[in-house]
C-alpha positions in Angstrom: -27.6 2.5 82.8 -27.7 1.3 86.4 -31.2 -0.2 85.7 -29.9 -2.1 82.6 -26.8 -3.3 84.4 -29.1 -4.5 87.2 -31.2 -6.4 84.8 -28.1 -7.9 83.2 -26.9 -9.1 86.6 -30.3 -10.7 87.2 -30.1 -12.4 83.8 -26.8 -13.9 84.7 -28.4 -15.3 87.8 -31.5 -16.5 86.0 -30.4 -17.4 82.4 -32.9 -17.6 79.7 -33.5 -21.1 78.1 -31.7 -22.0 75.0 -33.3 -22.8 71.6 -33.0 -26.5 72.4 -35.4 -26.3 75.3 -38.9 -27.4 74.4 -42.1 -25.6 74.7 -45.0 -27.3 76.6 -46.2 -28.6 73.3 -42.8 -30.0 72.4 -41.6 -27.3 69.9 -38.4 -25.4 70.4 -38.8 -22.2 72.4 -36.7 -20.3 69.9 -35.5 -17.8 72.6 -31.9 -16.8 72.3 -30.1 -14.6 74.8 -29.6 -11.7 72.4 -33.3 -11.7 71.4 -34.3 -12.0 75.0 -32.3 -8.9 75.9 -33.6 -6.9 73.0 -37.3 -7.9 73.2 -37.8 -8.5 76.9 -35.4 -6.5 78.9 -35.2 -3.3 77.0 -38.8 -3.5 75.7 -40.1 -3.9 79.3 -37.8 -1.4 80.8 -40.3 1.4 81.1 -42.8 -1.0 82.8 -40.0 -2.2 85.0 -39.6 1.3 86.3 -43.0 0.8 88.0 -41.4 -1.8 90.2 -38.5 0.4 91.2 -36.6 -1.0 94.2 -38.3 -4.4 93.7 -36.0 -6.4 91.4 -37.9 -9.7 91.8 -41.0 -8.0 90.4 -39.1 -6.5 87.6 -37.6 -9.9 86.7 -41.0 -11.6 86.9 -42.5 -9.0 84.5 -39.8 -8.9 81.8 -39.4 -12.7 81.7 -43.1 -13.5 81.8 -43.0 -15.1 78.4 -39.8 -17.0 78.9 -40.1 -20.8 79.2 -38.6 -22.2 82.4 -38.9 -25.9 81.8 -35.2 -26.4 82.5 -35.8 -26.3 86.3 -37.8 -29.3 87.3 -36.9 -29.0 90.9 -38.6 -25.5 91.0 -41.7 -26.6 89.2 -45.0 -25.9 91.1 -48.6 -26.5 90.4 -50.5 -23.1 90.1 -53.9 -24.1 88.8 -56.2 -26.9 87.7 -59.2 -26.5 85.4 -61.6 -28.8 83.6 -63.6 -29.0 80.4 -66.1 -31.9 80.0 -66.2 -33.5 76.6 -69.2 -35.5 75.4 -69.4 -38.3 72.8 -65.7 -39.4 72.9 -67.5 -41.9 73.0 -69.0 -41.1 76.4 -68.5 -38.1 78.7 -64.9 -37.4 79.6 -63.8 -34.5 81.9 -60.4 -33.3 80.6 -58.0 -32.0 83.3 -55.5 -29.2 82.7 -52.9 -28.6 85.3 -50.9 -25.3 85.0 -47.5 -24.6 86.5 -45.3 -21.7 87.4 -43.0 -22.5 84.4 -45.6 -22.4 81.7 -45.8 -26.2 81.4 -49.3 -27.7 81.1 -50.2 -31.2 82.0 -53.2 -33.1 80.6 -55.3 -35.8 82.3 -58.7 -37.2 82.1 -61.4 -38.3 84.5 -62.9 -41.7 83.7 -65.7 -41.9 81.2 -69.1 -41.2 82.8 -67.6 -39.8 86.0 -68.1 -36.4 87.6 -65.5 -33.7 87.1 -65.9 -32.9 90.8 -64.0 -36.0 91.7 -60.9 -34.2 90.3 -61.8 -30.6 91.3 -62.0 -31.5 95.0 -58.3 -32.5 94.8 -57.2 -29.1 93.6 -56.6 -27.7 97.1 -54.5 -30.8 97.8 -52.1 -30.3 94.9 -51.7 -26.5 94.6 -48.1 -25.5 95.2 -46.7 -29.0 95.0 -44.0 -30.1 92.6 -45.8 -32.3 90.0 -42.6 -34.3 89.4 -43.2 -36.0 92.8 -45.9 -38.2 91.3 -45.9 -41.1 93.7 -45.8 -38.9 96.8 -48.8 -36.9 95.6 -50.6 -40.0 94.6 -50.2 -41.4 98.1 -51.6 -38.2 99.5 -54.7 -38.2 97.3 -55.3 -41.9 97.1 -57.7 -41.9 100.0 -60.2 -39.9 97.8 -60.4 -42.6 95.2 -62.7 -45.6 95.2 -63.9 -48.3 92.9 -65.5 -47.5 89.6 -66.0 -43.9 88.5 -65.2 -42.6 92.0 -61.5 -43.2 91.2 -61.6 -40.9 88.2 -60.3 -37.8 89.9 -57.3 -39.4 91.5 -56.4 -41.2 88.3 -56.9 -38.2 86.1 -54.7 -36.0 88.2 -52.0 -38.8 88.3 -52.1 -38.8 84.4 -51.5 -35.1 84.3 -48.6 -35.3 86.8 -46.8 -37.8 84.6 -47.4 -35.6 81.6 -45.8 -32.7 83.5 -42.9 -34.7 84.8 -42.1 -36.0 81.4 -42.2 -32.5 79.9 -40.1 -31.1 82.7 -37.4 -33.7 82.2 -37.9 -33.9 78.4 -38.6 -37.6 78.3 -41.7 -39.7 77.5 -43.7 -41.0 80.4 -42.8 -44.6 79.8 -39.2 -43.7 80.4 -40.0 -42.5 83.9 -41.8 -45.8 84.5 -38.6 -47.8 83.8 -38.5 -47.9 80.0 -40.5 -49.8 77.4 -40.9 -53.4 76.4 -42.4 -52.7 73.0 -42.7 -50.0 70.4 -46.3 -50.8 69.3 -49.4 -51.3 71.4 -52.0 -53.7 70.2 -55.6 -52.6 70.4 -58.7 -54.7 70.7 -61.8 -53.1 69.2 -65.1 -53.3 71.0 -68.0 -53.9 68.6 -71.6 -52.7 68.9 -74.2 -55.4 68.9 -76.5 -54.1 66.1 -80.3 -54.4 65.9 -80.1 -57.9 64.5 -77.4 -60.6 63.7 -76.9 -59.4 60.1 -76.1 -55.8 61.3 -73.8 -57.2 64.0 -72.0 -59.3 61.4 -71.4 -56.3 59.2 -69.8 -54.5 62.3 -67.4 -57.4 62.8 -66.4 -57.5 59.2 -65.8 -53.7 59.2 -63.5 -54.1 62.3 -61.6 -56.8 60.6 -61.2 -54.7 57.4 -60.0 -51.8 59.5 -57.0 -53.9 60.4 -57.8 -54.9 64.0 -56.1 -58.1 64.9 -58.0 -58.6 68.2 -61.8 -58.2 68.6 -64.4 -58.2 71.3 -68.1 -58.9 71.0 -71.0 -58.5 73.4 -73.6 -61.2 73.8 -75.9 -61.9 76.6 -79.3 -62.8 77.8 -80.7 -59.5 76.6 -80.4 -60.9 73.1 -82.7 -63.8 73.8 -85.1 -62.2 76.3 -87.9 -61.8 73.8 -87.9 -65.4 72.6 -90.1 -67.8 74.7 -88.4 -70.7 76.4 -84.9 -69.1 76.6 -84.9 -67.7 80.2 -86.2 -68.7 83.6 -87.3 -66.0 86.1 -86.7 -63.0 83.8 -90.3 -62.0 83.3 -90.4 -59.4 86.1 -87.0 -58.0 85.5 -86.2 -55.5 82.8 -83.4 -57.7 81.4 -82.8 -55.6 78.3 -81.9 -52.6 80.5 -78.6 -53.8 81.8 -77.2 -50.3 82.1 -80.3 -48.1 82.5 -81.1 -47.9 86.2 -84.1 -45.5 85.4 -86.3 -48.4 84.1 -86.8 -50.9 86.9 -89.0 -54.0 86.5 -91.6 -55.3 89.0 -88.9 -57.2 90.9 -86.7 -54.1 91.2 -83.9 -52.4 89.5 -82.1 -54.9 87.2 -79.2 -52.6 86.4 -78.4 -52.1 90.1 -79.1 -55.7 91.3 -76.0 -57.8 91.7 -75.9 -60.9 89.5 -76.6 -63.7 92.1 -79.7 -62.0 93.4 -81.8 -61.9 90.2 -82.1 -65.7 90.2 -82.4 -65.6 86.4 -81.4 -68.8 84.7 -80.8 -69.7 81.0 -82.5 -72.8 79.6 -80.7 -75.3 77.4 -82.6 -73.7 74.4 -81.2 -70.3 75.4 -77.6 -71.5 75.8 -77.9 -73.2 72.4 -79.0 -69.9 70.9 -76.1 -68.1 72.4 -73.7 -70.7 71.2 -75.1 -70.5 67.7 -74.6 -66.7 67.7 -71.0 -67.0 68.7 -70.4 -69.8 66.1 -71.6 -67.5 63.4 -69.3 -64.7 64.6 -66.4 -67.1 64.6 -67.2 -68.0 61.0 -66.9 -64.4 60.1 -63.8 -63.6 62.1 -62.0 -66.9 61.7 -59.7 -68.5 64.2 -56.6 -66.6 63.4 -58.0 -63.5 65.3 -58.4 -63.5 69.1 -62.1 -62.9 70.0 -63.2 -62.0 73.5 -66.7 -61.5 74.9 -68.4 -59.2 77.5 -71.8 -58.0 78.8 -73.6 -61.3 79.5 -76.2 -60.1 81.9 -77.0 -60.6 85.6 -77.3 -64.2 86.6 -75.7 -66.5 89.1 -72.4 -68.4 89.2 -74.1 -71.7 88.1 -75.4 -70.1 84.9 -72.1 -68.5 84.3 -70.4 -71.9 84.4 -73.0 -73.4 82.0 -72.5 -70.6 79.5 -68.7 -70.8 79.8 -68.7 -74.5 79.1 -70.9 -73.9 76.0 -68.4 -71.4 74.6 -65.4 -73.7 74.9 -65.5 -74.9 71.3 -65.0 -71.4 70.0 -61.7 -70.7 71.8 -62.6 -67.2 73.0 -59.7 -65.1 74.3 -61.7 -64.5 77.5 -65.1 -64.2 79.1 -65.3 -60.8 80.9 -67.2 -59.8 84.1 -69.4 -62.9 84.3 -70.0 -61.9 87.9 -69.0 -58.7 89.8 -65.2 -58.5 90.5 -65.5 -58.5 94.3 -66.9 -62.1 94.4 -63.5 -63.7 94.6 -64.7 -67.1 95.6 -67.3 -67.2 92.8 -64.6 -66.2 90.3 -62.4 -69.0 91.4 -65.4 -71.4 91.2 -66.0 -70.3 87.6 -62.4 -70.3 86.6 -61.8 -73.8 87.9 -64.9 -75.1 86.2 -64.3 -73.9 82.6 -61.5 -73.9 80.1 -62.1 -70.5 78.5 -60.0 -67.8 80.3 -61.8 -65.6 82.7 -61.1 -61.9 83.2 -62.3 -59.0 85.4 -61.0 -55.7 86.9 -62.1 -52.7 85.0 -63.8 -51.1 88.0 -61.2 -51.9 90.6 -59.3 -49.1 92.3 -55.7 -49.6 93.3 -53.6 -52.7 93.6 -54.9 -54.2 96.9 -58.1 -55.8 95.4 -56.2 -57.0 92.4 -53.8 -58.7 94.7 -56.7 -60.6 96.4 -57.9 -62.0 93.0 -54.3 -62.8 91.9 -53.3 -64.5 95.2 -56.5 -66.6 95.1 -55.9 -67.7 91.5 -59.5 -66.6 91.0 -59.1 -65.3 87.4 -56.9 -66.2 84.4 -56.4 -62.6 83.3 -56.7 -59.1 84.9 -58.3 -56.1 83.2 -57.6 -52.8 84.9 -59.0 -49.5 83.5 -56.1 -47.0 84.1 -58.7 -44.3 84.7 -60.0 -46.3 87.7 -57.1 -48.5 88.8 -54.9 -45.7 90.0 -53.2 -44.2 86.9 -50.0 -45.1 85.2 -47.7 -46.2 88.0 -50.3 -48.0 90.1 -51.5 -49.9 87.0 -47.9 -50.9 86.2 -47.5 -52.1 89.8 -50.7 -54.2 89.3 -49.4 -55.6 86.1 -46.0 -56.4 87.6 -47.6 -58.2 90.5 -49.8 -60.3 88.1 -46.7 -61.0 86.0 -45.0 -62.6 88.9 -48.0 -64.9 89.3 -48.0 -65.8 85.6 -51.2 -63.8 84.9 -51.5 -61.6 81.7 -53.0 -58.1 81.7 -55.4 -56.7 79.2 -56.5 -53.0 79.7 -59.9 -51.5 79.5 -60.3 -48.0 78.0 -63.3 -45.9 76.8 -62.2 -42.3 76.7 -60.5 -39.6 74.7 -57.0 -39.7 73.1 -55.5 -38.1 76.2 -56.5 -41.1 78.4 -55.5 -43.5 75.6 -52.0 -42.1 75.5 -51.7 -42.6 79.3 -52.6 -46.2 78.7 -50.1 -46.5 75.8 -47.2 -45.4 78.0 -48.2 -47.8 80.8 -48.8 -50.7 78.4 -45.3 -50.0 76.8 -43.7 -50.2 80.3 -45.5 -53.4 81.5 -44.2 -56.8 80.3 -47.3 -58.9 80.7 -49.5 -56.5 78.7 -51.7 -58.2 76.0 -54.0 -55.7 74.4 -55.7 -52.3 75.1 -59.4 -51.7 74.4 -60.5 -48.9 72.0 -64.1 -47.7 72.3 -63.8 -44.7 70.1 -63.2 -46.4 66.7 -66.5 -45.1 65.2 -66.3 -41.5 66.6 -65.8 -39.0 63.8 -62.9 -36.6 64.6 -61.7 -38.7 67.6 -58.1 -38.6 66.6 -58.1 -34.9 66.0 -59.0 -34.1 69.6 -55.2 -34.0 70.2 -52.1 -33.0 68.3 -48.6 -34.7 68.4 -49.3 -38.1 66.8 -51.0 -38.7 63.5 -52.5 -41.1 62.9 -52.9 -42.4 66.4 -54.2 -45.9 65.3 -52.8 -47.7 62.3 -54.2 -51.1 61.5 -55.1 -51.8 65.1 -51.8 -50.7 66.6 -50.5 -47.4 68.2 -46.9 -46.5 67.9 -45.5 -45.5 71.3 -44.6 -41.8 71.2 -41.2 -40.6 72.1 -42.3 -37.0 72.8 -42.1 -35.7 76.3 -44.8 -36.6 78.8 -47.9 -38.3 77.3 -46.8 -37.1 73.9 -49.9 -35.2 72.9 -51.5 -31.8 73.4 -55.2 -30.9 73.4 -56.4 -29.5 70.0 -58.7 -26.9 71.4 -60.3 -26.1 68.1 -61.5 -29.6 67.6 -62.0 -30.5 71.3 -64.5 -27.6 71.6 -66.7 -29.3 69.1 -67.1 -32.1 71.7 -67.8 -29.8 74.6 -70.8 -31.0 76.6 -73.8 -28.8 76.2 -73.9 -26.2 79.1 -70.3 -27.0 80.1 -67.6 -24.3 80.5 -64.2 -24.3 78.7 -61.5 -24.5 81.3 -63.2 -21.8 83.4 -61.6 -20.6 86.6 -62.0 -23.0 89.6 -61.0 -20.7 92.4 -63.8 -22.0 94.6 -61.9 -25.3 94.9 -58.6 -23.6 95.9 -59.1 -23.9 99.7 -59.0 -27.1 101.7 -61.5 -27.2 104.5 -60.7 -30.6 106.0 -57.9 -32.4 107.6 -56.9 -35.4 105.4 -54.9 -37.5 107.8 -56.5 -40.9 108.0 -54.5 -42.1 111.0 -53.9 -41.0 114.7 
C-alpha cells in the first residue's frame, strides 16, 4: 500500500495529460487519469519493485507511454535520424528529430544535398529545447553555405518549427506572426519534352490541371544542333548544362560560370527562341502568368539581347540569367530590359539577399527555403524585400514535408507571389505524408491549421521512395559527440 500511495503522490506532482492533449500526429492521446492508474501504475507495479528506493526510475517506467507535450519548457532533443528518399522528384534526405516527450519533428535537407550536412549538426542540438528555434539557428548557422551546403541547417530548422508548433499546439505560421492568406498559389515547372509538340502537350496538361501560374525552360541547348544559331559553342558541351561529368574540349560547361564561356547567340538564334516562346504563349494565353528559366551559360550582353527579345510576351520573370553573386551584372540586365528579373534559389541567409535588394539589382527575389535558412530566415528575407517594394517568389523541389515548411512561411510573408512545385508528375507524391488531403487543389494549397508543419511522414508510402542502399532512420550514434570548438570569434 505504501508503494501505491507513493505512486499516487508522484502522479499528483506529475499529472497525466488530459484527453484534449494531442499526440505527435495531432490525434487525441485518449489518456484519462483513471485509465492511467489502472493500466500504467498498477500494471507496472511489479516492475516498479525492481527500482525500489529509486522513485524517479519507477515514474519513468510506469509513465513511459504517457504523452508529455503539455510541458514545452521541459522539451529536449534526444535523437536525430535520417532516411534518404529518391525520386521526389530528386533525392531528399528526411530528418526526424526525437524528444524526451514523445514529440517528433520532421525536416528535409535540400534536394540533391548530402544527409551529412544535417548529421554533423546532431551533436550541436542534442539536449537543447527545440522551441528555442532562433537561438539554435544562430548557433548552427555557421555550418551552412550557399546552394546545397545549406541543406543541413535549413532542414534542422524546419524540424524545430514542427516541434515547437506541436509543443504549443499551434501551426508553424502562427509562431511566425500569423498568416496573410489561407491559400498558397503554386507555379508548376514544366519539362521541356523531346520536341516542341511534346512540350506543348506538357503545357496544356498543366493548364488543365488547374495551375494558374506556369514556368517554362528554354535556352541555348534547344538550338545548339542547328547551324547558325550560336557563336563559340562548338567546343563546349552546351546540352549538358547540369551534367559536370561530360566536359567539352574547352572545359566543363556545367561548372563554368556564365561570363567565361564567351558563347553568344546570333540574331537567327534569338529569333528561334522568340518563336518558341510565342508558340507557348499561344497555348497558355495571356491570362496566365508565365515565367522562364534555364537559359544556359552566356555573358551579360547576350542576356540583355535575349531579355529584350522576350518583352512582347510579357513573361512574369526571367530567372538566373547570370549567377546570383554578380550583383553589378544583375543591375545592368535589370536596368536594360523591361521583363522582370529574378534570382536567389541558391543563396544562404539574408545577408546576400540584402546586397541584391539594396543595389536594386533584381526585380524579384527567389529564395529556396531549404537553402535560404529555413522558415524564419526566409520570412526575414521576404520582409526586407517588402520594405524595398520587391516581391518574393519561392523555389522548391522536394517532398511534401519541405513543401509544408514553405507553405507556412509563404502564409506568414506579405510580399509572397507563388511557390514552385516540381513534384507534379511524381506518382504517390502526396501520399508520402498524412494530415492534409489533397495537398494541391487546382494549383493552390490550403494552409493547414494543425500543429507544427501540419503533416506526418507516411512510413508505408515513404519507404517505397527509399533510395537504394539507404537505411530507414537507422541509429546515428556516431554523430552524437562534438569534437570541435564552434566559436567563431575571440
